[in-house]
N, C-alpha and C positions, 0 to 999 in steps of 0.2 A: 646489545642484549644477547645473552646466551640462549642457545637453542632450547634448553629446558625451561628457562624463564618465559621465553616467547610462547612455547607450547602451553605452559600452565596459564598464562594470561589469556591466551586465545580460548582455551578450553573453559575457563571461568566465564568469559564473555558469552560464549555459545550457550553454556548451561543456564545462564541468567536470562538471555534474551531470545532464545530459539522459539519458544511458544509465541511470544509477541510478534516476532518476525514472520512466523507462519501465518498468524492472523492477518497481518498487514498484507502479505502476499495473497492470501485468500480473498481479502476485500478487494484487491486490485483485479484478480483474474476470475474469481468466482468458482474455482474448482480446487478441491483439497489436494488432489494428486499433482496438479500443475503447481499449486502453491508449494508443495514439498520440493518439487524440482527447482522452482525459483529460489527457495531458501538455500538448497544445497549448492546451486550455482553461485549464489551470492557469497556463501561462506567460503567456498573454494577461492574465489577472487579476493575476498577479504583477507584470507590467510596469506596469500601471496604479497599483499600490501600491508600486512599487519604492523611491522615496525614503524613505518612512516605514518600510518593512520593512527596508531596508538600514541605516537609522539605528538601528533597534532591534536589529539583528543576528539576526533570526529567519527568514532567507530559507528555509532548509531546512524548518523546521517549518511555515511559512506555506504553502509550495507543497504539502507532504504533506497538510495539512488541506484545501486546495482540491481535491486529487485525490480524497480520500475523499468530500468533500461533492458533488463533481461526479458521482462514481459513484452516490451515493445519488439524486441528481436524475435521472440517466439511467435507473436501474432503475425509477423510478416512471412512466416513459413507457411506454404500452402497446405501442408498436411494438418496444421493446427486449426484450420478453418472448419473442420468437421467436428460437430459437437453432438453429444448424446442429449436426450431430453431429460435426463435425471438431474435434479438439483440436489447437491449434498446438504446434509443437515448443517444449519448454521450454529455457531457457538452461542451459548446462552448469554444474553446481555441483561444486566440488572434492570428491573422495572419494566420490562417489555414482555408481552405474551408471545407465544410461538407464532401466532397469526401476525402480530405486529412486526416481528423480526422477519418473517417470510415476505410480508408486503414491502418492507424497507429494502430487503435484499433484491427482490424483483425490480423495484423502482430504481435502485442503484445500477443494476445490470442493464436496464433499459437506456440509461444515459449514454451519450457518446463517450468513447474511451477517455479522452482528455478531460472532459467534465467530471467523469467518475473519479479519475485520479486526483484532480484538484480538490474535489469535495472531500474525498477520503483523507488526503493529506492535511487539508485545512481544518476540517471539523471533527474527524475521528482521531487523528493524531495530534491535532492542535498546533500545527506549524503556522508560522506567520506567513504573510503574503511574500515577503522577501525570501524566506527559507523554501517555500513551495516553488517559487520562481527559479531559485538556484537548483533545486533537485530535478526539476523537469526541464531545465534549460529553456525557459520561456520568459517573456517580460512580465513585470509585476502587473501591468495593465491587462495582459492576457489572463493572468491568474484571477484577477478581479472579475473580468467578464465571464470566464468559465464558471467561477464560483456563483455569480449572480444567476446565470442561466441554469446551472445545475440545481441550485437550491429552489429556484422557481419551478422547475420541472418536477422536482420531488414533492414540493408543496401541492402542485396541481394534481399529481397522481395520488398522493396520500391524503389529500383533503385537509391538510393542516393550514390554519390561517397564517397569513404573512405577518411577520413582526413589524411593528411600526418603525420607520427609519427616523433617526435623530438628525 
């Protein structure tokens, strides 16, 4: 692949997916500034691997995995443990009032980190159990248990009735 073609293809991907990736990063970390940093880090790493990733056709999954892993790396750094009390404005979601979005965001942020990641990947991004397990490098059974516990905790906090199981 020629350098010009590589740059053009990468720029096209970034233009099309940057907003979505930023929202994914925000949902994972809960801070718009940190989300911007995560997206930037992931795009730099994606560019380095672009010919291989583009050839395999897994650009979206690859960059999501980088976002999740970069967030894990950042949360391990001691200076990141300091947080301000300000909660940034959440993006508008169709059919939900501002109060509902705020309540959902607060409930998501109250979940343990791994439950939050699993719930977001499974229910917000619509990934399968296998895809989520691959991205987080955990077993499918662990994905299922984190999903179950996370959704139950959200239902308890938000007061939504549990759906009947088939």
